[in-house]
PLY file of the C-alpha trace (Angstrom):
ply
format ascii 1.0
element vertex 344
property float x
property float y
property float z
element edge 343
property int vertex1
property int vertex2
end_header
-3.07 26.23 -31.89
-5.56 23.55 -32.94
-9.13 24.53 -32.08
-11.00 21.98 -29.99
-14.13 20.42 -31.43
-17.35 20.55 -29.42
-16.89 16.86 -28.56
-13.34 17.44 -27.28
-14.49 20.41 -25.19
-17.28 18.33 -23.67
-14.89 15.48 -22.93
-12.27 17.75 -21.41
-14.80 19.31 -19.03
-16.09 15.91 -17.95
-18.83 13.53 -19.07
-22.24 13.97 -17.44
-24.85 11.54 -16.13
-22.24 10.02 -13.84
-21.41 9.98 -10.16
-18.01 11.44 -9.26
-16.18 11.48 -5.91
-15.53 15.15 -5.16
-13.93 15.33 -1.70
-13.06 13.11 1.21
-15.75 12.98 3.90
-13.49 14.58 6.50
-13.22 17.75 4.39
-16.85 18.74 5.01
-17.51 19.64 8.63
-19.57 22.37 10.24
-18.68 25.19 7.84
-19.72 25.45 4.17
-17.01 24.28 1.76
-16.55 25.64 -1.75
-15.13 23.42 -4.49
-14.85 23.34 -8.28
-15.61 20.07 -10.09
-16.25 19.58 -13.81
-15.75 23.34 -14.04
-18.79 23.95 -11.81
-18.58 25.94 -8.56
-20.29 24.01 -5.76
-20.92 24.57 -2.05
-21.11 21.60 0.33
-22.33 21.56 3.93
-23.65 19.13 6.51
-27.08 19.61 8.02
-27.99 18.90 11.65
-28.34 15.18 10.83
-24.86 15.05 9.34
-26.16 14.68 5.78
-24.20 16.47 3.07
-26.00 19.00 0.85
-24.63 20.34 -2.44
-25.67 23.45 -4.40
-24.16 25.64 -7.05
-21.99 28.09 -5.15
-23.80 31.31 -6.05
-26.20 33.43 -4.10
-29.26 34.11 -6.30
-29.32 37.73 -5.12
-26.00 39.13 -6.33
-23.84 36.10 -7.03
-21.68 36.06 -3.91
-20.20 32.69 -2.93
-22.48 30.84 -0.51
-19.42 28.92 0.65
-18.29 32.14 2.38
-21.50 32.21 4.42
-22.99 30.36 7.39
-24.28 26.85 7.93
-27.79 27.12 9.43
-28.40 23.37 9.40
-30.94 22.69 6.68
-29.84 25.82 4.77
-26.92 28.15 4.17
-26.97 31.93 4.55
-25.05 34.28 2.27
-22.44 36.43 4.01
-23.20 39.39 1.73
-26.89 40.06 2.56
-28.01 37.04 4.59
-30.13 35.37 1.90
-30.93 31.81 3.02
-31.10 28.85 0.63
-31.96 25.24 1.50
-30.50 22.01 0.16
-33.02 21.86 -2.68
-31.89 25.26 -3.98
-35.02 27.04 -2.72
-34.72 30.49 -1.13
-36.29 30.17 2.32
-35.74 33.70 3.60
-34.48 37.14 2.61
-34.12 38.74 6.04
-33.26 42.20 4.71
-36.67 42.76 3.12
-40.31 41.74 3.69
-42.21 39.71 1.06
-39.27 39.28 -1.32
-40.29 37.62 -4.64
-37.29 35.27 -4.33
-38.65 33.63 -1.18
-40.07 30.19 -1.93
-38.50 30.02 -5.40
-36.02 27.37 -6.55
-33.17 29.53 -7.74
-30.14 27.24 -7.64
-29.13 23.85 -8.95
-28.85 21.15 -6.32
-26.76 17.99 -6.69
-27.75 14.50 -5.49
-25.27 13.29 -2.86
-24.08 9.85 -1.77
-21.45 9.33 0.91
-19.54 6.05 0.73
-16.21 4.69 1.92
-14.99 8.00 3.29
-15.80 10.05 0.17
-18.62 12.31 -0.98
-20.00 11.51 -4.44
-22.11 13.94 -6.48
-24.34 13.18 -9.47
-23.59 15.46 -12.43
-26.71 15.06 -14.54
-26.89 16.30 -18.09
-30.34 17.52 -17.07
-30.24 19.19 -13.66
-33.68 17.75 -12.84
-33.08 14.14 -13.92
-33.06 11.27 -11.44
-29.58 9.90 -10.75
-28.55 6.36 -11.57
-27.80 3.96 -8.74
-24.18 4.10 -7.62
-22.65 0.65 -7.33
-18.99 0.50 -6.37
-16.62 -2.46 -6.88
-16.57 -5.27 -4.34
-13.44 -3.89 -2.68
-15.44 -0.82 -1.58
-18.84 -2.44 -0.97
-18.01 -5.63 0.92
-17.16 -5.68 4.62
-14.64 -8.45 3.86
-12.32 -5.78 2.50
-10.37 -3.08 4.33
-9.33 0.03 2.44
-7.69 3.44 2.70
-8.59 6.44 0.58
-5.79 8.43 -1.01
-6.52 11.60 -3.01
-4.36 14.16 -4.77
-4.77 17.15 -7.06
-2.84 16.99 -10.33
-2.28 19.86 -12.78
-3.41 17.84 -15.80
-6.65 17.08 -17.61
-8.41 14.07 -16.10
-8.26 12.15 -19.39
-4.48 11.79 -19.05
-4.94 10.39 -15.55
-7.42 7.82 -16.90
-5.07 6.89 -19.76
-2.26 6.39 -17.26
-4.16 3.76 -15.28
-5.38 2.07 -18.49
-1.71 1.46 -19.39
-0.40 -1.53 -17.38
2.91 -1.59 -19.27
4.14 1.66 -17.73
4.43 -0.04 -14.33
7.52 -2.01 -15.40
9.31 1.17 -16.44
8.09 4.23 -14.54
7.64 2.25 -11.31
10.33 -0.35 -11.98
12.28 0.46 -8.83
9.26 0.52 -6.53
8.56 -1.92 -3.70
5.86 -3.74 -5.68
6.62 -3.45 -9.42
10.26 -4.39 -9.81
9.57 -7.92 -11.08
8.41 -9.36 -14.37
8.97 -8.90 -18.09
9.43 -5.50 -19.68
7.68 -6.59 -22.88
4.32 -8.27 -23.34
1.46 -8.97 -25.70
-1.79 -7.39 -24.55
-5.46 -8.24 -25.01
-8.86 -6.88 -23.99
-11.78 -9.01 -22.81
-15.28 -7.98 -21.87
-16.75 -8.02 -18.38
-20.29 -7.45 -17.16
-19.58 -3.80 -16.39
-16.81 -2.97 -18.87
-13.61 -4.69 -19.93
-10.22 -5.90 -18.71
-6.97 -5.04 -20.50
-4.22 -7.49 -19.61
-0.87 -9.04 -20.43
-1.33 -12.44 -22.08
1.76 -14.22 -20.81
2.15 -12.80 -17.32
-0.25 -12.56 -14.40
0.26 -12.07 -10.70
3.75 -10.62 -11.06
3.49 -6.87 -11.65
0.82 -4.37 -12.70
-0.37 -6.97 -15.22
-3.99 -5.96 -15.86
-6.50 -3.19 -15.36
-10.29 -3.19 -15.45
-12.60 -0.40 -16.56
-16.08 -0.49 -15.10
-19.24 1.57 -15.45
-21.82 1.20 -12.68
-23.26 4.68 -12.21
-19.66 5.96 -12.11
-16.59 5.23 -14.20
-13.96 3.40 -12.17
-10.67 1.59 -12.74
-9.51 -1.44 -10.78
-6.25 -3.36 -10.63
-4.27 -5.61 -8.33
-0.57 -5.89 -7.59
1.00 -8.97 -5.93
2.56 -8.35 -2.56
5.45 -10.16 -0.93
4.71 -11.81 2.41
6.83 -9.23 4.22
4.19 -6.60 3.48
1.65 -8.19 5.80
-1.50 -10.30 5.56
-4.22 -10.04 2.94
-2.84 -11.40 -0.30
-2.84 -9.18 -3.37
-3.02 -5.43 -2.99
-5.94 -3.87 -4.86
-6.49 -0.33 -6.10
-9.82 1.18 -7.14
-9.39 4.55 -8.82
-11.45 7.50 -10.02
-10.38 10.66 -11.86
-12.63 13.66 -11.21
-12.17 16.78 -13.35
-11.68 19.99 -11.40
-11.54 22.00 -14.60
-10.01 21.39 -18.03
-6.48 21.60 -16.65
-6.73 20.08 -13.18
-7.87 16.75 -11.75
-8.48 15.26 -8.35
-7.58 11.58 -8.34
-9.08 9.20 -5.80
-7.42 5.86 -5.12
-8.74 3.35 -2.61
-6.06 0.86 -1.58
-7.61 -2.37 -0.36
-6.85 -5.86 0.91
-9.18 -8.69 1.82
-8.51 -9.17 5.53
-10.47 -9.77 8.73
-9.94 -10.13 12.46
-6.46 -9.56 13.82
-5.00 -9.62 10.30
-7.04 -6.53 9.43
-5.53 -4.70 12.40
-2.01 -5.75 11.38
-2.56 -4.68 7.76
-3.95 -1.28 8.75
-1.12 -0.66 11.21
1.49 -1.68 8.64
-0.08 0.51 5.98
-0.18 3.64 8.10
3.32 3.19 9.47
5.22 1.94 6.43
3.38 1.19 3.19
1.57 4.47 2.77
4.80 6.40 2.17
5.90 3.85 -0.43
2.59 4.20 -2.23
2.84 7.98 -2.25
6.26 7.66 -3.87
4.71 5.64 -6.72
1.84 8.10 -7.11
4.29 10.99 -7.30
6.04 9.33 -10.22
2.75 9.32 -12.12
2.05 12.94 -11.24
5.47 14.17 -12.36
5.26 12.46 -15.74
1.68 13.54 -16.45
2.14 17.16 -15.39
5.18 17.42 -17.65
3.56 15.95 -20.76
4.25 17.83 -24.00
1.65 20.48 -24.87
-1.39 18.90 -26.55
0.35 15.53 -26.26
-2.73 13.58 -27.34
-2.67 15.31 -30.75
0.83 14.01 -31.54
0.74 10.39 -30.35
1.99 7.29 -32.16
0.07 4.50 -30.43
0.94 0.81 -30.60
-0.40 -2.53 -29.35
0.05 -1.75 -25.67
-2.35 1.18 -26.11
-5.36 -0.87 -27.23
-6.98 -0.54 -23.81
-6.81 3.23 -23.56
-7.84 3.55 -27.23
-10.93 1.46 -26.56
-11.87 3.53 -23.53
-11.31 6.75 -25.46
-13.73 5.57 -28.15
-16.32 4.69 -25.52
-16.01 8.10 -23.88
-16.12 9.92 -27.22
-19.31 8.11 -28.20
-20.87 9.06 -24.87
-19.86 12.70 -25.38
-21.41 12.72 -28.86
-24.66 11.31 -27.50
-24.79 13.87 -24.70
-24.16 16.77 -27.08
-26.95 15.46 -29.35
-29.32 15.37 -26.37
-28.41 18.95 -25.47
-29.01 20.08 -29.04
-32.46 18.46 -29.10
-33.31 20.17 -25.82
-32.13 23.56 -27.10
-34.16 23.19 -30.30
-37.26 22.26 -28.30
-36.85 25.32 -26.12
-36.38 27.61 -29.13
-39.56 26.22 -30.73
-41.61 26.66 -27.56
0 1
1 2
2 3
3 4
4 5
5 6
6 7
7 8
8 9
9 10
10 11
11 12
12 13
13 14
14 15
15 16
16 17
17 18
18 19
19 20
20 21
21 22
22 23
23 24
24 25
25 26
26 27
27 28
28 29
29 30
30 31
31 32
32 33
33 34
34 35
35 36
36 37
37 38
38 39
39 40
40 41
41 42
42 43
43 44
44 45
45 46
46 47
47 48
48 49
49 50
50 51
51 52
52 53
53 54
54 55
55 56
56 57
57 58
58 59
59 60
60 61
61 62
62 63
63 64
64 65
65 66
66 67
67 68
68 69
69 70
70 71
71 72
72 73
73 74
74 75
75 76
76 77
77 78
78 79
79 80
80 81
81 82
82 83
83 84
84 85
85 86
86 87
87 88
88 89
89 90
90 91
91 92
92 93
93 94
94 95
95 96
96 97
97 98
98 99
99 100
100 101
101 102
102 103
103 104
104 105
105 106
106 107
107 108
108 109
109 110
110 111
111 112
112 113
113 114
114 115
115 116
116 117
117 118
118 119
119 120
120 121
121 122
122 123
123 124
124 125
125 126
126 127
127 128
128 129
129 130
130 131
131 132
132 133
133 134
134 135
135 136
136 137
137 138
138 139
139 140
140 141
141 142
142 143
143 144
144 145
145 146
146 147
147 148
148 149
149 150
150 151
151 152
152 153
153 154
154 155
155 156
156 157
157 158
158 159
159 160
160 161
161 162
162 163
163 164
164 165
165 166
166 167
167 168
168 169
169 170
170 171
171 172
172 173
173 174
174 175
175 176
176 177
177 178
178 179
179 180
180 181
181 182
182 183
183 184
184 185
185 186
186 187
187 188
188 189
189 190
190 191
191 192
192 193
193 194
194 195
195 196
196 197
197 198
198 199
199 200
200 201
201 202
202 203
203 204
204 205
205 206
206 207
207 208
208 209
209 210
210 211
211 212
212 213
213 214
214 215
215 216
216 217
217 218
218 219
219 220
220 221
221 222
222 223
223 224
224 225
225 226
226 227
227 228
228 229
229 230
230 231
231 232
232 233
233 234
234 235
235 236
236 237
237 238
238 239
239 240
240 241
241 242
242 243
243 244
244 245
245 246
246 247
247 248
248 249
249 250
250 251
251 252
252 253
253 254
254 255
255 256
256 257
257 258
258 259
259 260
260 261
261 262
262 263
263 264
264 265
265 266
266 267
267 268
268 269
269 270
270 271
271 272
272 273
273 274
274 275
275 276
276 277
277 278
278 279
279 280
280 281
281 282
282 283
283 284
284 285
285 286
286 287
287 288
288 289
289 290
290 291
291 292
292 293
293 294
294 295
295 296
296 297
297 298
298 299
299 300
300 301
301 302
302 303
303 304
304 305
305 306
306 307
307 308
308 309
309 310
310 311
311 312
312 313
313 314
314 315
315 316
316 317
317 318
318 319
319 320
320 321
321 322
322 323
323 324
324 325
325 326
326 327
327 328
328 329
329 330
330 331
331 332
332 333
333 334
334 335
335 336
336 337
337 338
338 339
339 340
340 341
341 342
342 343
């Protein structure tokens, strides 16, 4: 088996200094919730003001999962011995003993949190103490002129394959060729990439507004992918159907994908669109998503090492180069930090 380079290992675990959606908002209620993202074990809970807190899921005493414990509002208490830790990772009380040296010490990593559009985003900084970048989402998720639904699913595949899949508009005419929205248009095309303010668009040159004809990669505090698919009039008001997607690594072999499905609608048309989506379109969209999941989960072992790419793959190749360069830079930063610590 081919041994992974340090850059490949870093990429497969997930790039840092980015915001990632980690769970839907409804998943975090009154009890602590334990998750794994980018290979890191994390506990989430809401305080008395409804704000989400995020810490590494490890009691500093003996390493028990804090997610098994109790929500005390501004802090969580470990089920094992009752050690209490606040949202900044500081031990506030060790009820089993007086004057414990842990009390008042920051013992755990905390994660900056932003909650937007029905999802909880965490900042995964290369340096645990660095300030996060501002998170700016695409217009479809920021503007009140748009109405959207969040869909999420866990796939047994590395997140990089999920990203490649969206960066490949041509697969829509084949894999999804019998779907309700991608049955039209040519099955061959010339492709091109063009720059945008936040990234680039990869598109078919001779066809637009027919199928899955283009995709955009953007970087604005998070990496996101955006596309639109024309909709027939029978599928309700709102014009084209838009998708904004994120792929969040769970670990090297599992991914949680987040897809917001949006249309620009207002007034009574918004109500009609939302009713139609919930009662008819959502099932059709899940069918399309399942086709992607089945193909990706059944990819040949180490498929990326045996590819023969061609012109339709220019978009994913460009994004791969961008991500590889970012991984190399992050590893160089870590090496400088390690050398500084060893010299201290």
